[in-house]
Phi, psi and omega in degrees: 000347185298143174265061180303133194289345187283340193237041184286155176226300183211150185140193178215175186196178174220164184239052173248163185215092181214173173231124181282166185300327177291321177295319179298318177300316177299315180298318178300323179292321180294326178296325176297323177298327182289333191300334180273001181243149179284147176299145172243169182289312186224133170255127174270122189257118183228104169282144184226130171217108176053053185247017188303328184288342181261336198298320184300316179285332178290314183288328176298318181292328175293316178303324187271013180292144179282350185297132179262356174280184184272143189222154169220154170247119181252118187243136168235121183265112187267077171060044174293143177247001177260199184261032175311314184296319177296317178298317179299311182297326177296343182260357183304310182299315183298316177297319179291327174300331178266010179063033173253110175288155180233131174242125179231133168215182180171192175217164181235037178293167181296331182234136173295153183264359174104164187294316179303314180298311181298322176293316179300316180297317180298319177290321182298325183269359181270169180221026180275150174287335179233149186243127176246115185274127182230125170279141183291343179260008172252167181231126179271139176281161193306326182268006187303303183300313186296310186289323179284332176294314180298320177297319181294327179296328179277336184227073188293338181251034183238158161269122183257127175246198178200171170282160186228160167244127184274138178228124005290155179297133179091349174286141186046054190299316178298314182298317181294320177297323174298311179307315189273344191247347180303129178289170179298320177296324181286342175299337180264317187277338185262025180286353183261355185283165182290351175295337179092211181306139184284341161247120189284145186311318181296352181250004187295146176207130180203167176287153176297322181300317181290319180297319183293327179289324185268316193287190007271186175289150173298137184246033180292342175096201183308130175094356178264128176273079188298331180287315178296320180299312181296315183304312179295325181289324177301313179300316181298330181278006183087009181289159176254174178226131179220164181217135171282121187273051171227150175287117183237005184208135168268115192255106189278144173244125178205161188287342181273000183298140181298339183301334181285001185265008185249130180297139170300328180290329176298314179295318182304313182295318177300319183292315178298316180297323180285326176298316177298319184289314191269331187241302184298331176297338182268345186259145175274328176205165180195169180243132171267120185276094182138103177267011177270201186306311185291319177296318181290324180298316178300314180307309186296334182276349180287158169298156176307324180292318181282333171298325178290342178279346178285104185272326181211158156260154168227158185200178172244350184280119184302316184302324178284323179290325178292339175295333174084322185214154163252130180253128180274093189287336185271006182297147180265357179297132180241144179279134172233166182299326183271354186256136176264355182286137179291144178293329180232104184304134180241117182258119178308144175242118183242164167292143186307326184289341179261355181269160182251139176290170358287157181243144161252114190265118181253034174255129184296136177293146170063028185236354187241024181056034177087358184296310181300315180298316177297318178298318179295317179299326181296337181267357179050050176271158178249118178299135183090352177230306182268338183200158170224143172277137176249319182273000000 
């Protein structure tokens, strides 16, 4: 059910993160519901919307967890019209035999209220010290809760992820390879790429204390990348990112996933804003690596102050380099007698070997048969200092 930021297709969104008064009252009521129950070690947080075809395999995997601490499953049914609720209730006894309590609530309104809302409600009614996020269409492997719980004890202010196995095999091949191969340092440096959170939402595990410091999820509904908004807010709060380097989740890809409801432009704007906030605000000047469509688009989306920091574009394509300049035709700058500023900013385009760092790299990773990576290595640059990936 997750709207994982890497696979958006169509929809709209907003970039606010708040709880309205009615929601706060509801959360307070849910907190009151928790008072009569003892705290458990881990709450598995599962939003559900029309997921009956996935639930049996998902719930069976929860029953088969190796974790010996106390667990509960907290489910919020977001206006399902299939038999999801019946399937869930049928598993209650099996879960309780495994000493996993189940809490289910939901609503039956005509329209679902969205993934962010459902997650917030499932968290509000739960009582675990740690939160394990589980999508109803994915399958956790037996050691997931145990290994991520142990990692969270060591990293209490982190979002903990894990490696995944994609189902069907071979779907989103580049994305899956990135999820599993990103280094610990890159979990921090590659947060601006179009892939989205460097630990993907369906693998998240964190302490309740950390969630409460960062959260709640944005409740804008369909089209809102609630995971990316939360991820960036966690980083703003000083949170870390970590990954258990074992495959602990079967991560399904299918056309009905909520992730396809988010516009690429919504993700783009969030990424550009965060890049400007976290990186460009610290730089006096920089080079955009890619004088093509994506590099020029990034330039146009920057604030006027950051546009002025772009000293050059760089590329490997001779046709772009030979043009000599990129001219920003849409510039609103006007020439006056007293002004020395040009009416149309012209940014030089150089070969990458003649350009100076720091760079914002707008070339897609893992798409040039290793050429981009070889070029970067030849310059002996340091990711996170001399350059950041954006695409």
